[in-house]
C-alpha positions in Angstrom: 25.3 89.5 27.3 26.0 85.9 26.7 29.3 86.1 28.6 27.6 87.6 31.6 24.9 84.9 31.5 27.7 82.2 31.3 29.4 83.7 34.3 26.1 83.9 36.2 25.2 80.2 35.6 28.7 79.0 36.2 29.0 80.8 39.5 25.6 79.6 40.6 26.7 76.0 39.8 30.2 75.9 41.2 29.4 76.8 44.8 26.7 74.1 45.3 28.8 71.6 43.4 31.8 71.9 45.6 29.7 71.9 48.8 27.6 68.9 47.7 30.7 67.0 46.4 32.5 67.1 49.7 29.3 66.4 51.7 28.6 63.4 49.4 32.1 62.2 49.7 32.0 62.5 53.5 28.7 60.5 53.6 30.2 57.7 51.4 33.4 57.6 53.5 31.4 57.4 56.7 29.3 54.7 55.3 32.4 52.7 54.5 34.1 53.5 57.8 31.0 52.5 59.7 31.4 48.9 58.4 35.0 48.8 59.7 34.7 50.8 62.9 34.5 47.8 65.1 37.7 46.4 63.6 39.7 49.7 63.7 38.8 50.9 67.2 40.6 49.2 70.1 43.1 47.2 68.0 46.1 49.4 68.8 46.3 51.0 65.4 47.8 54.5 65.3 45.8 57.5 64.1 48.2 57.8 61.2 47.4 54.3 59.9 43.7 54.8 60.3 43.7 58.2 58.5 45.9 56.8 55.8 43.5 54.0 55.1 40.5 56.4 55.1 42.4 58.7 52.7 42.9 55.8 50.2 39.2 54.9 50.4 38.2 58.5 49.9 40.1 58.7 46.7 38.5 55.4 45.5 35.0 56.9 46.2 35.5 60.1 44.1 34.1 58.8 40.9 31.0 57.7 42.8 30.6 61.0 44.5 31.0 63.1 41.4 27.8 62.0 39.5 25.6 62.5 42.6 27.2 66.0 43.2 26.6 67.0 39.5 23.0 65.8 39.7 22.1 67.5 43.0 24.0 70.8 42.2 22.4 71.1 38.7 19.0 70.5 40.3 19.6 73.2 42.9 21.1 75.7 40.4 18.2 75.5 37.9 15.6 75.2 40.7 16.9 78.4 42.4 16.9 80.2 39.1 13.4 79.0 38.3 12.1 79.9 41.8 13.5 83.4 41.6 12.1 83.9 38.1 15.5 84.5 36.7 15.1 81.6 34.3 11.8 83.1 33.0 13.6 86.4 32.4 16.4 84.7 30.5 13.9 82.8 28.3 11.9 86.0 27.7 15.0 87.7 26.5 15.3 85.2 23.6 17.9 82.9 25.1 16.9 79.2 24.8 17.3 76.7 27.6 19.9 74.8 25.6 22.0 77.9 25.2 21.7 78.7 28.9 22.8 75.1 29.7 25.8 75.3 27.4 28.5 76.6 29.9 27.4 74.0 32.5 27.5 71.3 29.8 31.1 72.2 29.2 31.8 72.1 32.9 30.1 68.6 33.1 32.3 67.3 30.3 35.4 68.7 32.2 34.2 66.9 35.3 33.7 63.7 33.3 37.4 64.0 32.2 38.5 64.4 35.8 36.4 61.4 36.9 38.0 59.3 34.1 41.5 60.3 35.1 40.7 59.3 38.7 39.3 56.0 37.6 42.1 55.2 35.2 45.3 56.5 37.0 44.6 57.3 40.6 42.1 54.8 41.9 44.2 51.7 40.9 47.1 53.1 42.9 44.8 54.0 45.8 43.2 50.5 45.9 46.6 48.9 45.7 47.9 51.0 48.6 44.8 50.4 50.7 44.9 46.6 50.1 48.6 46.5 50.9 48.0 48.6 54.1 45.1 46.3 55.1 47.4 43.3 54.5 50.0 44.8 56.8 47.4 45.4 59.5 46.2 41.8 59.3 49.8 40.6 59.4 50.8 42.7 62.4 47.5 42.2 64.2 45.7 39.0 63.2 42.8 39.9 65.6 41.9 42.6 63.0 41.0 39.9 60.4 39.4 37.4 62.7 35.7 38.2 63.2 33.7 37.3 66.2 31.5 34.2 65.8 33.0 33.3 62.3 35.5 30.6 61.5 38.7 32.0 60.2 40.3 29.6 57.7 43.1 31.5 56.0 45.8 29.6 57.9 46.5 26.3 56.2 45.3 23.3 58.1 43.2 25.1 60.7 39.9 26.9 61.3 39.7 29.3 64.2 36.5 30.7 65.8 36.5 33.3 68.5 33.3 34.1 70.5 34.4 37.5 71.7 37.4 39.8 71.4 38.7 42.5 73.7 41.6 44.8 72.8 44.1 43.4 70.4 45.0 40.1 72.0 42.4 39.1 74.7 39.9 36.5 73.3 37.1 34.4 74.7 35.3 31.1 73.8 38.0 29.9 71.4 37.5 26.9 69.1 40.4 25.6 67.0 39.7 22.9 64.5 42.6 21.0 63.0 41.8 20.1 59.4 45.2 19.0 58.0 45.5 16.2 55.5 47.2 13.9 58.1 44.2 14.2 60.4 41.7 11.6 59.3 39.5 12.4 62.2 38.4 15.7 63.6 40.6 17.2 66.3 39.3 20.2 68.4 40.7 22.5 71.0 38.1 24.4 73.0 39.1 27.1 75.6 37.2 29.7 77.7 39.8 32.4 77.2 43.2 33.1 75.9 45.8 35.6 74.6 46.5 35.9 70.9 49.7 37.5 69.6 52.4 37.2 67.0 56.0 36.2 67.6 58.8 38.8 67.4 59.8 37.7 63.9 56.1 37.9 62.7 56.3 34.3 61.5 54.0 32.6 63.9 50.6 33.4 65.6 50.6 32.2 69.2 47.6 31.3 71.3 48.0 31.0 75.1 44.7 29.3 76.0 43.3 28.8 79.5 40.7 26.5 81.0 39.8 24.2 78.1 39.7 20.8 76.6 41.5 19.1 73.6 39.5 16.4 71.8 41.4 14.0 69.6 40.6 10.9 67.6 43.2 8.3 66.7 42.7 5.7 64.0 43.0 5.0 60.3 40.8 4.3 57.4 41.7 0.6 57.3 41.0 0.0 60.9 37.6 0.4 62.5 39.1 0.7 66.0 39.3 4.4 67.0 40.6 5.9 70.2 38.9 8.9 71.5 41.0 11.1 73.7 39.9 14.0 75.8 42.5 16.1 77.7 41.7 18.9 80.0 44.1 21.8 80.6 44.5 24.9 82.6 47.0 26.4 80.2 47.8 25.4 76.6 50.0 27.0 74.0 49.4 26.7 70.2 51.4 28.2 67.3 50.3 28.7 63.7 52.6 29.3 60.8 51.6 32.6 59.1 53.7 32.1 56.0 50.7 30.7 54.2 49.2 34.2 54.2 51.8 35.3 51.7 52.7 38.6 53.5 55.8 40.2 54.9 56.4 42.6 57.7 55.9 45.5 55.4 54.3 44.3 52.2 55.5 45.5 48.8 52.9 46.9 46.5 53.6 44.1 44.1 52.1 41.5 46.6 48.5 42.4 45.7 48.7 44.1 42.3 47.1 41.3 40.4 43.5 42.4 41.0 41.5 44.0 38.1 40.6 47.0 40.2 44.3 47.8 40.5 44.9 48.1 36.8 44.5 51.0 34.3 42.6 50.6 31.0 45.8 49.8 29.1 46.8 47.1 31.6 43.2 45.7 31.6 43.2 45.5 27.7 46.5 43.6 27.8 45.2 41.3 30.5 41.9 40.6 28.7 43.8 39.8 25.5 46.0 37.4 27.4 43.1 35.7 29.1 41.2 35.3 25.9 44.2 33.8 24.1 44.7 31.4 27.1 41.0 30.5 26.9 41.3 29.7 23.2 44.3 27.4 23.9 42.3 25.7 26.5 40.5 23.5 24.0 43.6 21.6 23.1 44.4 21.1 26.8 40.8 19.8 27.4 41.2 17.4 24.5 44.3 16.0 26.1 43.0 15.9 29.7 39.6 14.5 29.0 40.5 11.8 26.4 43.9 10.9 27.9 42.5 7.8 29.5 41.5 6.3 26.1 43.9 4.4 23.9 42.8 6.3 20.8 43.8 9.7 22.3 47.3 9.3 20.8 45.8 9.2 17.3 43.7 12.4 17.6 46.2 14.6 15.8 47.7 12.0 13.5 45.0 11.9 10.7 43.5 8.7 12.1 40.3 7.7 10.4 37.8 5.5 12.2 36.9 2.2 10.4 33.8 1.8 8.3 31.2 0.3 10.6 29.1 -1.0 7.7 31.9 -3.5 6.9 32.1 -5.0 10.4 30.1 -8.1 11.2 26.7 -7.5 12.8 26.5 -8.6 16.4 23.1 -8.7 18.2 24.6 -8.8 21.7 27.9 -7.4 22.9 28.2 -10.3 25.3 28.6 -12.7 22.4 32.0 -11.2 21.6 33.4 -11.8 25.1 34.0 -15.0 27.1 32.4 -15.2 30.5 35.7 -14.9 32.3 36.5 -11.5 30.7 33.1 -9.8 31.1 33.6 -8.7 34.7 37.1 -7.4 34.1 36.0 -5.4 31.0 32.9 -4.0 32.8 35.1 -2.8 35.6 37.5 -1.2 33.2 34.6 0.5 31.3 33.3 1.9 34.6 36.7 3.1 35.5 37.2 4.8 32.1 33.7 6.5 32.3 34.4 7.7 35.9 37.8 9.1 34.9 36.4 10.8 31.8 33.5 12.3 33.8 35.9 13.6 36.4 38.3 15.1 33.9 35.3 16.7 32.0 34.0 18.3 35.2 37.5 19.6 36.1 37.9 21.0 32.6 34.4 22.6 32.7 35.1 24.1 36.1 38.4 25.5 34.8 36.6 26.9 31.8 34.0 28.7 34.0 36.8 30.2 36.1 38.6 31.5 33.1 35.4 33.0 31.6 34.4 34.7 34.9 37.9 36.2 35.2 37.6 37.6 31.7 34.2 39.1 32.5 35.5 40.7 35.7 38.2 42.4 33.8 35.8 43.6 31.1 33.5 44.9 33.8 36.3 47.0 35.3 37.3 48.3 31.8 33.8 49.5 31.1 33.2 50.8 34.6 36.0 53.4 34.2 34.1 54.9 31.3 30.5 54.5 32.5 31.1 56.2 35.9 32.8 59.1 34.1 29.9 59.4 31.6 27.4 59.3 34.4 28.3 62.9 35.3 27.2 64.1 31.9 24.1 61.9 31.8 22.9 62.9 35.3 23.5 66.6 34.4 21.2 66.2 31.3 18.6 65.0 33.7 19.2 67.4 36.6 19.3 70.6 34.7 16.0 70.4 32.8 14.3 68.7 35.8 15.4 71.7 38.0 14.0 74.2 35.6 10.7 72.2 35.5 10.4 71.8 39.3 11.4 75.4 40.0 12.3 74.6 43.6 15.6 75.7 45.1 17.2 75.0 48.4 18.2 71.6 49.7 14.8 70.0 50.4 13.0 69.0 47.2 16.2 68.8 45.0 17.8 66.5 47.6 14.8 64.1 47.5 14.6 64.0 43.8 18.4 63.7 43.4 18.6 60.8 45.8 15.8 59.0 44.1 17.3 59.4 40.6 20.7 58.4 41.8 19.3 55.3 43.4 17.6 54.6 40.1 20.9 54.9 38.3 22.8 52.9 40.9 20.1 50.1 40.8 20.4 49.6 37.1 24.2 49.9 37.1 24.5 47.3 39.8 21.9 45.0 38.1 23.8 45.3 34.8 27.1 44.4 36.5 25.4 41.4 38.2 24.0 40.2 34.9 27.5 40.4 33.3 29.0 38.4 36.2 26.4 35.7 35.8 26.9 35.7 32.0 23.3 36.8 31.3 24.4 39.9 29.3 27.6 40.9 27.5 29.9 43.3 29.2 28.9 46.2 27.0 25.1 45.9 27.4 25.3 45.1 31.1 27.7 47.9 32.1 26.0 50.5 29.8 22.4 49.5 30.8 21.9 52.4 33.2 23.3 55.0 30.7 21.2 53.7 27.9 18.1 53.9 30.0 18.8 57.4 31.5 19.8 59.1 28.2 16.3 59.0 26.7 14.9 60.2 30.1 17.3 63.2 29.9 16.3 64.0 26.3 12.6 63.8 27.3 13.0 66.1 30.3 15.1 68.6 28.2 12.3 68.6 25.6 9.7 69.2 28.3 11.7 72.0 29.9 12.2 73.8 26.5 8.5 73.8 26.0 7.6 74.9 29.5 6.1 71.6 30.5 3.4 71.2 33.2 5.0 67.9 34.2 5.2 68.8 37.9 2.3 71.3 38.0 -0.4 70.1 40.5 -3.1 72.2 38.8 -2.3 70.4 35.5 -3.0 67.0 37.0 -6.0 68.3 38.9 -7.6 69.5 35.6 -6.9 66.1 34.0 -8.5 64.4 36.9 -11.7 66.6 36.6 -11.9 65.8 32.9 -11.6 62.1 33.6 -14.1 62.2 36.5 -16.6 64.1 34.4 -16.3 61.6 31.6 -16.6 58.7 34.0 -19.8 60.2 35.7 -21.4 60.8 32.3 -20.9 57.2 31.2 
C-alpha cells in the first residue's frame, strides 16, 4: 500500500515540477535577456553567438529556478490532492502526513544534490565561458560595450560619450575627452556624427568623425598664460589603443578566471586561506609604510626601549628648547611628517578595506553554493504542508502564494548578502539568514497541517471576529 502511495505522490509531483522548472527558467532567462536585448540586436552578432551566450546564462540560473520550481510544484501537488479529497482519504486510512511526504522529501534532497553540483562544478565554467564570450564581443564590436548617453572610460587616457548608436558602427553626438597625464588642461573633441570600427588587426579603435570641433588648451602649471584653441573640421580621424582592455582576438578562458563566481568550493577555500594569510602579513607592511618617514622606524624590531621620561628635564614650553632661527624649519618638517604619515595611514587603511571586502566576497560565494541548494529542501518543507492546508490546486492560488514566499526568501537572502558585503554580519549569519528564518516557518506549517489547521479557513476567522465583536459590544 505504501509503495502505491509513494508512486502516486511522486508521479503527481514530477509532472508539475518539470513543467514549472522550465517555465521558471524561461522567465528568468527572458528577464536577463530583456536587459541586454538593445545591445544584442542590430550589432551584427550571429545567431550562434547569441544562443551560446543565452545557453551559458541559462545554466547559471538553474540553482535559482530549482527552489521556485520545488515550492510551486509541491504547493500544486498537495493542493490538488487536498482539493480532490485524496489527502483526506490517505489520512483516514491511518497514513500520517509526514509519511505521505516522505518520498517527495527524498526527491527534494536529490534535487538539492543536483543544485549543489550545478553550483559547484557547472556554473563556474558557464560563468567563465559567458564572460569570455562577452569579452570577445566587446573586443570585436566595441559599440556593444559603449552605452548611449554614458561616458565609456575603459580605454586609458580617454572618456567617450555617444548620444545615439545605429547598427554596429554609425554613431551620433560624439564627445571625446582626453584625460591623459600629459594633458594638464581639458581637451575635447565634439562631432555630430561618425563611424566607429576596429582595425584589421583588432589593435585600434578608429573614429571617423564628421562636422565637429576640437577644443584644446595649451599651458603649464608654472605659467598663468594659457592658449585656448578651437579647430573646426568636416572630417577628423581618431585612433584608440585597445591593448589596455587586456583582451585578444579570441580570448582564452584564463583571461577572466580570477573572479570568485568562477571558482568551485575547493578553489574558494584555498583562495580564502591565501587572502586571510596575506591580510595577517599586512600588519608588518603597514608598520613599515606608515612609520617609514620617522627616524625611529629602523629600531622598531631591534628591541629598542624608549627613554625614561621622568629622568628628563622638565620644560614648560617647547619653544624654549629651540632657537628662533630653527623653529620655522622644524615646524615645516613636523607638518611634512604628519602629512606623510596621514597619507600613508589612509593608503594602508584603504588597502586593508579592499582586502577584507575581497575575503567577504569569496566567503559569500562559498556559502551561496550551499544555501541555494538547501533552499530546495527548505521551500519544500513550506510548500507541501501549505498546499495541504490551502487545498487549492491548479495554477492560480498556488502561483500567487509561491511567488510571495519566494520573494520573501529572495528578499532575506539578498539582504543578508548585502549585510555581509557591508561587514554588518558575518558571512555565515548573513548568507544563512533566509534559511534560518524559513525553517521555523516550515516546521510551524507542518505542525498545523498534521493537526488539520484552520489557518486558511475563512469561517474560522469569521467565528473569531464574531467573538471579538461580541466581547467589544458588551464592554
